[in-house]
N, C-alpha and C positions, 0 to 999 in steps of 0.2 A: 745227285740227291742233296747233298749239303749245299750246292750252288743255289738250287731252287729255294731252299729254306732261307738263306741270307737274303735273297732279292724280295721275299715275302715279308721280312722283318723291315727292310728298307721302306717298303710300300706302306706298311703301318705306321712308321715314324713320319712319313710325308703327309698323312692325312691332316685336314685343318683342324686346330685346336686341341690335338691329341697331346696329352701329358705336357701342357704348359706349366712352366715353374713359376709360382708366386714369387715376387720379390717386392720388399717394402723399402722405401727411400726415407733416409732420415730427413726430420722436420725440425725447425726451431721450437723453442719453448714458447707457450703463450702467457704474456703478461698484461694484466689490468690494474686499473687504478682504482682501489676501494670498492670493486664490484666482484663478488664470489660466484656469479652465475657465468659459465663459460660456454660458448658453442664449439664443441670439438670438431664438429664436421668442416670448419674451415680448413683443417689439415688434410682433407681427403684427397684433393688434387695432387698436392706434392707427395703424398704417401703412395699413390699409384703411379706417378710419373707418366710413362708412355702406355702403361698397361690399359687395356679396354675395361672400362667399369662395367660393360655388360657381361665380362667373363670373370670378373673378380670382385670380391666384397672387402669392405673395411669395418671393422668393429673395434670398440675401445673397451679397456678393463681397467680395474683398479689394482690388480695384482698380476704379477708374472704369471703365477701358477694358473689363475683364471684365463690369461691370454693363451697359454700352452694348450689347456684343456678345451679352449674355445667356448667357455660358458663358466660363470653368467656374465654376458656382456652387459655395459652400461645401457639402461633401457631408453634414455632420454638424452642422447648425446647433444642434441640442439641446446639443452638448457641443463647442464650438469653444474650442480652446486659444490664447489670445492670446500672441503672440510676445514682446511688450514691455510696458513699463509702461503705454503708450497706443497703442491701434491704431484706425485709421479703418475703419469697415465701411460698404458701399454696399448700400442695400436697393432692390430693384426690384419694383415692382407691374405685373403684365402682365394685359392683357385676354384672357380665353381665346376670345372671339367675333371681336372685330375686330382683334386684333394690336397695339393700343396699348399703351404702357408709359410709366412715369414713374419717376424715381430720386430718392433723397434719400440722406444720409449721417448717420452718429452715431459716437461714439467710445466704445471700451471702455477703461476706466480701472481699473488695478489699484493701490489705495492700500496703502502698506506697513503692516503691523502694527506697533503701537506696541511699543517695548522695555522689558522690565523686567529689572532686576538680579536680582530674586528673592531668596529667604532661606532658609538651611538650618534646620531644626528646632533649636530651642535648649532645653538644660537649664540652668537658673539657680537659684541659692541665694536664697530670700527674695523678690527682685524681679528685673525685667528692664526696661531703659528702650529704648524703640523708637528706632533709629538713624535719622538722615536719609536719605531716598530721594533718588536722582538724577532717578527718574521715578516717577509714580504716587502714590497715597496709600493709607494703612492704612484698613481698613473691618472692621467686626464682621460684616458679611453679605457674601454673595456678589454679584458684578456690582455693586458700589458701593451696596449696601443696608445697612441697619443703621446704626450710628454711625460717622462718619469720625474716626479718631483721629490728631491730629498728632504728628510726630515729638517724642520727648522724653516721651511718655506713660509713666507707670509702671506696669507690669504686675505684678500681685501674685497672680493666680490662673492656673491652667492653662488655657489656651484656645487657639482656632484663629483666626489672624489672616489676613485676605486682603490682597493688594496688588492695586489694580485702576487702570487708567488707560483713557481715552477721548479720542480725537483729534476735530480738527474734522470729519473725514470720518466720525464715528461709528465708526471702528474701534476695538475694544477689545482688552485683554489683561488676564488674571488669574493670580496665583499665590497659593499658600497656605502657610502654615508653622504649626507648634505650638510654642507656649512652654509648657515643662513647668517648673513652680515647685517648688522644694524636694524633689525627689526625685532620688536617685543610685541607678542600678540596680545595686544589690548584693544578694547572697544570703548566707544563713548557711551556712558550709561543713560538710560532714560531718567527723567526725574524722579526723586523719592518723595512721595505725596503722603502725608498723614492728616488725620482728621483733628481740627482744634477743639478737643473735649473740653477744655477749660474756658473756651471762648475768651482767650487773652491773647491770641496770635502766637502762642508758643507750642511747640510740638516736641514729641519724643522720636527720635529716629533710630532704627536700627540700621546703621551704614553697613554693616557686615551683609546684608541681604543683596548688596550690589556686588559682592566680590565675582560670583560666577559670571555675571553679565559683563563685567569689566575683562576678565581673564578669558572668556569663552570656555570655561571649564579647564584651562590649561593648569596643572597641578604644580608646575614649577614656578610660579609667580606668587611673590609675597606682597600683600596689600596693607598699606597704613593710610590713615586718613588725617587731614591737617586743616586748620582753620584758614591759613593763608597759602597762597602760591609760593611764597618766599620760603616758608617752612617746609613746604613739600618738596621743593627743588633741593633744598639743604639737608633733607632727611632729619629735621629736628622738630621737637614738640608735637609727637603725634597725639590726636585725641585719644584719652586713655579709655573712656567709657563709650567706646564706637558702637557698642550694640545697644545703648541707651543715651544717645547725645541729645541733650536739651537744647533747642535752638528756635530762633524763629525762622522765617523763610530766608534762606541765604544760599550762598555757594561755597562749598567745601572742596577740597583737592585731595584725590586719591593718588597716592605715590606707589606705583608698580615697579617692583624690583625682581629681576629674574635670579632665581637661586643658583642657576647653572653659570650664567654669563655675566651677571651683575649689571645687565642693562637696565635702565630705568625709565619710566615715562611718568609723567604728570598729568592727571585727566581731572577736569572740572566735573563736580556732581552737583546739580541743583536741588536744594532742599525746599519743599513747598508746604506750608501749613494750609491746608484748605479749610474752607468753611464746611462744617458738619451739615449735611442735608436733613431734611426732615422727614426722610423716607423711614417709617417704622410700622412694625406689625407687632401685635400682641394679643394675648389670650389667657386662657385658663385650662389646665388639665384637671380633670375629676376623676375619682375612682369609683366605678359602679359596683359596690360591694354585693348588691342583692340581684345583680344581672338582670335588671329590668330597664335599663337605659338610665343615663345620667339625670339626676334630678337636683333640687335644691337641698335635699336631705343628705345626698351623698358627700364623700369626703374629698377634700382637696389632695392632689398627689404631689407631695413635697419632692424636691432634689431629683427629678426626672430630667434626664438628658434630652435636649431637643436641638435640631439642626435647622438652619435656613441657608439654602443654596442658591446663588444667583450670580449669574456671570462666571467669573473665574474665581469667586470667593465663597468659602463655606464657614459659616459661623456656628458655633456650638455655645449653648447657656444652659442654665438649669432653672427649674421652677423654685419659687421661694415657698415660704411656710404656707401660703394660701393657695397654691398651685398656680400662681401667675407667672408668665414669662413675658419677655419683651425683647425685640431685636431693633436696633437704632442705626442710621446712617447706611442703609441698604443701598446697593447699586440700583440704577435705573434698569428697567426691564422685568422679565418674569422672575420671581423668586419662589422657591419650593419649600414650605415648612414641614418637617416630619418629625416624630417621636422616636426616639432610640430606644431599643429594648435593653432592658438590664438583666439581673441574674433572674428574674422571672419572666416567663413568656406570656405576654398578655396581647390581647386584641385592641386595636386602636381604630376608632371611629371620629371623624373620617381617617383614611390612610394618609392624607396629606392635605394641605391647604396650599393653593397656587394663588399668589398674590402678585399683581403688576404695580410697578413703581414708575414714576413718583406717586407719592401719596401716603396716607396714613390708614392703615388697616387695623380694625380692633375686633374683638370677640372672635378671633379665629381659635375657637376652642376645640379640645380633644376629650374623648370619653375613653377610659381604659376599663377593660373588663378581663376577667380571667376565668377559665373553665373550672378549675379546681381550687379549692382553699388551701392555703399553705401558712403554717406557723413558722417564723423565722425571725429572730431577734439578734441585734449585734451590738457590741459594746467596743469603744475604744477610749484610751486616755491620751489628753494632749496637754504637754507642758506648755502653759500659757506664758510663763516668766522662766528666767534662768534660777537656778537654786544656788544661793550663796550662804554660806555659814553665818548665823546670826540674824538673817533677813527673812521677810515673808517669800514663800514660793506658791504660786498659784497653778492649779490644773483644771482642765475641763474634762469632766466625765461625760461623754457623748454616747447616748443609747438611742436606738432608732429600730424602728420595725420594718424589716426588710421582707415581711410576709404579706399575706392579703387578709388576715383576720385581726380583729382588735386584740391587743394582747395586754395581759397583766402578769406581774411577777415581782422579782427582787433584782436589783443591781447591787453589786458590792464592790469594794476597793480595799485590798490588803495592802498596807504600806509600811516601810521600815521605821517602826516607832522608836528605835534606838537612835535615830538621826532625825526624825521628824516629830513635831508636836502639832496636833490637830487643833486648828483655831475655830473654823466655822464652814459652813457650806449653805448654798442656796440652790434648791430647797434644802432643808435641814436633813442631814443623815444621822443615824444613830451609830455610836461608836461601841465596840465591844473588843477591847484589847487593840490589836493593830488593824482591825477589819471595821469598815464604815459600810452601812447597808441603807438601802432606800426601797421601800415598797412602792412600785409605780403601778398605776392604773389606766385602762382605756387608752393605751398607745396606738393611734390609728395607723392603718397601713401606710406605709412611706414616711411617717412622722419621725422627727428627730427631737429629742430633748436633751438639754444640757444642765448638768450639774456643776456649778463652779464651787471649787474647793480650796481652801487656803490653809498652808501649814506654816510653821516656824521652823527653819533650820537650827539646829542647836550649834552652839558655838564651839570652835576647836578647845581641846584636841579631839572632842568625840567625833565631830564632823568636820573635815578638811577638804581643801580643794584637791579634785581628783577621785574622791569617793564616789562610788556609784549607788544611786538609790534604785531599788528594784520594786516596782509595783505590779500587782496583778489585779486587773479589772475582770469582773465576771458578771453575767447576766442570765438569768434563768426565767423562762415563762411558766405560767401554771401548766399549760398544755405541753405535749411532747414537741420539741423543736426539731424541724426536719434538717437543720444544718447546724448541729452543736459546734462545728469547728470555729465559728465566728463568735462563740458565746464568752470567750476569754480574749484578753488583750494583756501581754507581758511587757512592760516598758522599763527600760534602763535609762536612768537620767543622771548625768555627771555633775558633780558640785563644781562651781568655778569661783573665782574670787571677784572678778569684776567682768562686764560686759557692754557691749553697745546695744542700746535698747531697740534700734532698727536692724534687725538681723534675719538671717534665715537659717534653719537647721533641718537636718534629715535625721529621723529617729534611726535609721539602720547603721548610721555612722560612717566612717571612713572607708570601710571595705565590707564586701558582700561576697559569698560564695556564689559559684554558678547555679547552685540549686536555689539559693536565696533571690538570684536574679530572675528566677520565674515568677516571684511574687511581687508585691507592691513596694515602692519607695513612699514614705509618708514624710511630707514637707510641712514645716510650720513658718510662716512669714510673720514677724511680731513688728509692731511699729509704736511709737511713743511720740506725743507732741512736746517737744522740748522748747518751742517758741514762747512768746510772750503773750499771744491772743488766742482765742478759740479757733480751731480749724473747722470749717463748715463742711468741707469735702475731703475725702482722702482717696487717692487712686493709687493702685500698686500695678506695676508692669513687671511681667515675668516672662523671660524667654526660656522655652523648654529646649533641654539639649537634644541633639539629633539622635542620640542613643536611647531616647525615651520613646515609648509607643504613645503618641499624643492622643490617640483615640480612646485610651483607658483612662484619661484625666477625669477625675471626679472630686468635687469639693467635699470636705467632712464636716466642718464646723467653722464657726467665726465668732468674734466678739460682739460684732454688730450686724444690723441687716445690710445686705449687700446684694449686688447683682454682678454676673460675671459674663464674659465673652471671650471665646477662644477662636482666633483665626490661624490655623496652622499650628506653628510653635509659639505664637504670641498669645498670652492669656492676660487680661486685664480684669482686675477687680475694682468695682466702683463702691464706695461708701458714701452715697449722697445724704446730705443733711445729718452727718454724724455727730456735728457739735462737739468734737473732741476738745475737753479743756487742756490748757497747758499744765505742765507737771509741776509748776510752781504754785498753781492754784489748787489742783487736786490730782496728786501723783498717781494713786490707783486708777482713776478715771481717765487718766490721760493715755493709756494704754490700749491697744488693740492687737488681734491677731487674725489671720486666715490660714486654715490648714487644708490640704488636700492629698490625695494619693494618686500614683500614676505607676505603670509598670515598665521596666526596661524593655527593649525589643527583644524579641525571640532570638535573635542572632548575635547578641552581645557575647563576647569572648573573654577569657582571662586576660587582663592586662588593660581592658577598657576602662576609661575613666568618665564618669558622669558628673557634671558640673551644674551648678545652679546658683543664681543670684537674683536680686530683684531691685526696683527703683521705686521709692515711695514718694508720692507728691501730696504735700499739705497745701490745699487750696491752689494758689497761683505761684506758689514758691518753686524755686529750683528743686530737683529731685535730691532725696537722701538715698544713697546707695547702700545696699546691704554688703555683707561679707560674701565670699563665694564658698560654698560647700562642694567637696569633692568625694565621691564615692568610687572606689576601684573594685573591680571584679577580681577576686584572688581566690587561689586554691585554699581550701580549709587547713589550718595548721592545727594538729593535735598534739596534746601533751602525752608523750611516750608512755608514761606510767597508767595514764587513763585511757588509752586508745583501745584496749580491749573492752573495758567497761562501756565506752561510747557506743558499742556495737550491739548492747542488748536489745532485744525485741519482745514486744508484746503482741500477742495475737490470740484470738481474732479482736480487732478492734473497729467498730463498737462490739461490745460483748454483753452478754446476759448470763448469769449464773455462774460461770467460770471463764477465766482467761489464762493463758499460759506465759510465763516468763522465760524467755529463752537466753542463757548466758554462755560466753565463750571463754574458755580458759580461766574462769574464776572459781575458785574453790569454796568461797563462802561471801555472801552479800547480804545486806539488810534492805528490806523493801518497806517503804513507808507510803501509804496511801493517804492523801488529803482531799478534802473538797475544795471548793472555790473560796471559801473564807479562810482558809489555811488550817482548818481543824483537821487533826489525825483521826482517820475512821478506821484505820487497820494497819498492823505492823506485824512483819514475819521476817524469819530468817531463811534465805534460799541457799541450799546446799547441793542441788542437783543442776544439771546442765538444763533441765526441762522441769520447770516448777508449776503446778498448777495452783491457782489462786481462786478460793471461793467468794464471790461477791454477791451472792444471793440475798444478802442483808441490806445491801446498798439500793437506795432509791435511784430512779434513772436521772441523768445528767452527766456534767462533765467532772471529772477527777484528776488529780495528778498522782503518779507513782514515780517516787524518788528511790533509786538503787544506789547503795553506798557500800564501797568496799576499799580497804587500803588507803583510807584517808581522801579518796576521790568519791565524787557522786555525779549522777546523771538523772535528770527528770525528764518524763514524758508525759503526754496527755493520754488519757483513756476515757472512753465515753461508754457509759452504761446505759443499756436501752432495756 
């Protein structure tokens, strides 16, 4: 019986696949360069060895305990993401028939990629010496092929160079760069052509307009301009006023120098003063106040922006006091004349005039109408001359009707009577203390009027150079104004000792904050005839900075009648038949000015500098160049002791009946409310964080609230409606 059982046991053991023992074979570690995704299944053939994959399975685990338990296995072993530079993986080979298994382990190793400093493309003159490398070597072929070039090798031809490195773990890195020898990327520019406005064969050229054409937009090239080829080759005597170069037709020479390699090239530039053509278009813009079509009884629309687009040129001008406009020297072909909208949305009839040149087109008139009447007046003060202790100082008080109804009311100017003595004004204003006032009547829509005011600055020590004169101009209509924000203008004017009578100034000064950069910059260009004879014509050429939004350009006022044309960033003011006397004959009448406003671009940033200058031409004489003014966008700087006070708020604004003054961390403050004439209308002590102020007794209009505490004060506007 025992013998039968023994043979039965042997028979069972001899059945195919029965009780096969799983065996795992050792495998090497897996190593990769800079890649943390591993395919673990590449280890399967070596783990199984000669074992049949149909009878055995291979699974992978992140811990030994999981491998022993057989769960949980790595779900996606074909794309396993290693969590660190070295990870231990456990492999389990299991028998499908007998339930036996075996375990081994191996490591996943991520070797770092080698680091290369790399190199930028090089433009060199004649030759270039390969500099030392901190890692890797130079090669003429990719992946360490070709010839290895040691540092110090002199490269004399344009070629592609590779930098290659390989570590002991066989990890590699490669970068390449181009060495360009003896080539400076410059182009021959097309001629620069200007119109002979003075009919004397002399033109004013903005040579800088050719920079991009010469360099092809390559930022690494510096351009200077020279009157002779010899000067250009030697790099001496560059043309100083290259953006307003006064010259007949001629050839000048551009010297291009690479800021990287020092390579240079000299390129001729042809300047051509061309005969101005007689292609003109003119017309009149009328405001249809009664909305029944423009007739002879309707008003001219003054200072309306109008454009003429023809070919690749777009010119902007503005209507004069009679609503007239004109465009001169237009290109041949089709030109389209359109009226630009301003702060008032109006209907324009016709929507455009299409004129074909050459020719002279007249009576290309427009009619403006608005659906709803609007009352809106605005005022601004313009320093016409510099203010010097002991000398007269002249200002223009400009008030205008920005609405669509005829306006009447009062315009005032509060001035520092401790430093200024009022002499006279035209028309005459009434003085009461430190305030001048004038009652205006029948100010037509779009119309501007100017009051010329002369003071005498008192002598030192009361008034000294560097003192600041503070003015507040205000304007109130009889009817309620729809936009009281432009009813006042606060101006600070600095006293000086001496000055150049042909100059440019910016009212906002040397710096503005990012918030102020959202508003307008106000420029004044002054000129004076210092010659010995009367100037029949005066022309001012002004190039607007690239950081200014040219489309927001708008003239404000001038000393004499003028016409203006803007092409891109080039603005020209023409004072025809000005008959400006020399200063030796009539010093006050020898002076003139033009003022305008313009906004910075919306994308200006802290650190941006906006520059401006101008060239003044008296008849056919060489230009007189003004100074250059610069305005930098800067973060606001606050006085520490006053910083809390500067954060007080007034709301609602505009207000009626009551408004609230909100103070932060101020225990007590004195609030003074004044009207536009400077008269105090209310004064109270504030002791709460939130204080209500009763203004029911005040008439509608603009007021100022001054809050003072601990020796500091801050003033804000409040509109009572």
